N, C-alpha and C positions, 0 to 999 in steps of 0.2 A: 305691530298694531295697524300701521297704515296699509300694509299688505293685505290684512284681513278685510279692511274697508274696501280696498280695490277689488278684492275677490268677490265680495258681496255685490259691489257695483256691477262687476262683470256678469254675475249670475242674473241680476235683474235685467241688464241689457240683453243677455242671452235669451231671456224669456220674450222680450220685445222683438228681438231679431227673428225668433221663431214665428211670431205673428206675421212679420213682413214676408218671410220665406213662404209661409202657407198661403197668405192672402194675395200677394202681389201677382203671381202668375194667373190667379183666378179673377183678377181685376176687381177684388173686393177692397173697400176702403180699410186702411189700417188704423184710422183715427176714430172710427165710429163702430158701434156694435160690440157687444160683450163676447168674450171667448166662450165657446160651446164645446160640449162633447161631440166629437165627430160621428159617434155611433147613435146615441139617443137624442142628440140635438138639444140637450138641456143646458141652460146657462150655468156657467161654473161660478161657484161662490168664491169670495176672496181667499178663504182658507184653502181652496183647491188650486190657487194660483201662486202659492209661495214657491219661488224658484227652487228646484232640486228637492226641497223638503217635502212638498205635497206628494210628489210621485212615490216616495218611499213610505210615507205615512199611509197612503192608500194602497200600498203593496203593488203599485203599477197597474191598478185597475180603476175604472170609473166608479165613483161612489154610489151611483144609482143603478146603472145597467150591468156593472161588474165586468164589462168587456176589458180585455187586456189592452193597456195603452202602449203606444210605441216608446221604446227606450230612446228614440231619437231626440225627444224634447229635453229630458234631463241631460242627455249627452251634449246637446247643443249649448245648454246653459253652462255646463261644466267647462266645455271647450272655451267659451267666451270668457268665463271667469279666470281660467288659467292663462289665456291670451293676455288679458288685461294686467295680470300680475307680472308676466314676463316683460311686457312693455314698460311697466312701472319700474321694474328692477333695472332695465336697460337705460331708460331716459330720466328716471327719478320724477319728482313732481314738478314738471315744467310745462310750458305751453306746447313744447315739442312732444311731450308724452301724450297730451290730449289729442294732438293732430295724429300721432301714431295710432292711438286707440280708435280714432275715427276710421283711419285707413284699414286697420285690422278688422273692424266691424263690417265694413263694406266687403272685404275679402271673404269673410264668413258667409255673408248673405249670397254673394256671387257663387261661391263653391256649392252651397246646398241647392240653390235654384238651378244651377247648371246640371247638377246630378239628376234633379227631377225632370227638367224640361229641355236640357241642352241649349238653353238660351241665356244670354247675358244682356240685361237691359241697359240701354244707353245712359239712363239716369245715373247709374253707378259710375260710369266713366266720367261723367260731368262732376260728380262729387269728388272723385279722386283728383281731377284736374284742379278743383278748388283747393283741395288739400295741398296739392303740389305748389300752387301759387302762394298759399299762406306760408308754407315751409320755406320756399325760396326767398320770400321777403324777410322772414324771421331770421334765417341763417345767412342772408345775403349771398346766396349761391351764385356763382358765375353763370350767366345766361347760356354760355356755350355748353356747360355741363348739363344743364336742364334740357336744352334742345337736342344735344347728341344722345342723352339718355332716353328721350322720347322716341328717337328715330333708329337707334342702333340695332334694336331687335324687331321693332314693329315693321320697318321697311322691308327687311329680308323676308319676314313672315308674309307680308302682303304680296311680294313677288312670288313666293312659293305657292300661296293660295291661288293666285291667278294662273299659275302653271298647272298645278295638280288639283286644286279645289278641295284639298284635304284639311285645310285650316279654316276655322270659323272666323267671321268678321268680328265677333265679340271678343275672341282671344287676342286678335290684333289690336283692337281698340284698348283692351285691358293693358297690354304691354306698352302701348303708346302713353296712356295716361299715367301708369305706374312708373314708367321710365322717367317721366318729367318729375316725379316725386323722389324716386330713389337715386336718380342720376346714373351716370354711365357705368361705373364699376358694379354697383349693386344690382342693376337690372340685368347685366350679363350673368352675374352669379345666380340670380333668381331663375333665369331661363335654364341655365345648366342644371341646377337642382331639379327643376320641374321635368326636364327631359330624362334625367336619371331615374327619378321616382316613377314617372309615367312609364318608362321603359321596363322597369322592374315589375310594375303592376301588370303591364301588358303580357310579359313573359309568364308570370304566375297564372294569370287568368287563362291564357292559352294552354298551359300545361294542365290546368284543372278542368279545361274544356268548358269554362264558364262563358267564354266569348269565342266567336269565330273571327278569323282574320279580316273578314269583311264587315264585321260589326263596328258601328260608330261608337267611340268611347269619348265622353266629354273630357277635354284637356284642361278646361278652366280650373277644376279643383286642384290639379297638380301645379298649375301656374300660381294659384293662390297660396299653396303651401310654400312654394319656392320664393314667392314675394315676401311672405311673412318671415321666413327664415333669414332672407337677405336683409329685411328691415332691421332685424336684431343683430345679425352677425355678418352681414355682407362684407363690411370693410375688413374684418378679421380674416374671413375666408379668402378674400382677394389678396391680402397681404401675405397670408400663409402660402398661397399658390405661387405668387411672385418669388417669395423667399425660397420655395422648393426648386423653382427653375434655376435660380442663381446658385443654389447650393449644389445642384447636380446638373451642370450645363451640358454634359454629354448625353443626357436623357431627354433633352428638350423635344426631340421629335416624337416622343411618346405622349406629350401633353399639348402640343400645338396642332 
């Protein structure tokens, strides 16, 4: 029963996050002005703003101009709903789960805006740092783990960026702030997952000729996926990895 409530909460938040994703890059206030159809510019009624439900009732079309609506909006709401349920299942109903949902919400916004604009706004890094501070106080984390977590990935990325120019400053700041929250083990796991997923995506798009080798691909979405997976399962993945190394010591050179 609680999971259903959390899912509904996530769907509602997903609708709000969609407004943030759409308006923030355009420098439009997210707190004023009613939602409108992007095609006929008509103000939407409350019945047209029910998360997930309205899209399917209207058969994916605007009620007035009948223009086909993007599947992105209900997909964003569903992703947020599922994300909230996964966080709840992992952390149960605690302050820690609320902090984790906040972090996950920020990751969703960052990922979608980065896809659209290849930008990550600094305000999101600040929110994550606040989340990291609250979590560190709540769990009484060792300050060394917080500091090392913030630096262990972000500093090497900064060095690589200065040498090659191939990594965006937003990605570096994201790993710094997120490292302060997830701490050392989890941020390393997150980065490895992001590199693997990003590498697979890059190979697939090159094979399908959707991108050229010189095309810039936003790395933020892959980082966000890695960060979320590590938020939920980072410790388990890290423990599995260490256990694998000790179980098969003769194969260490394949993993290090």
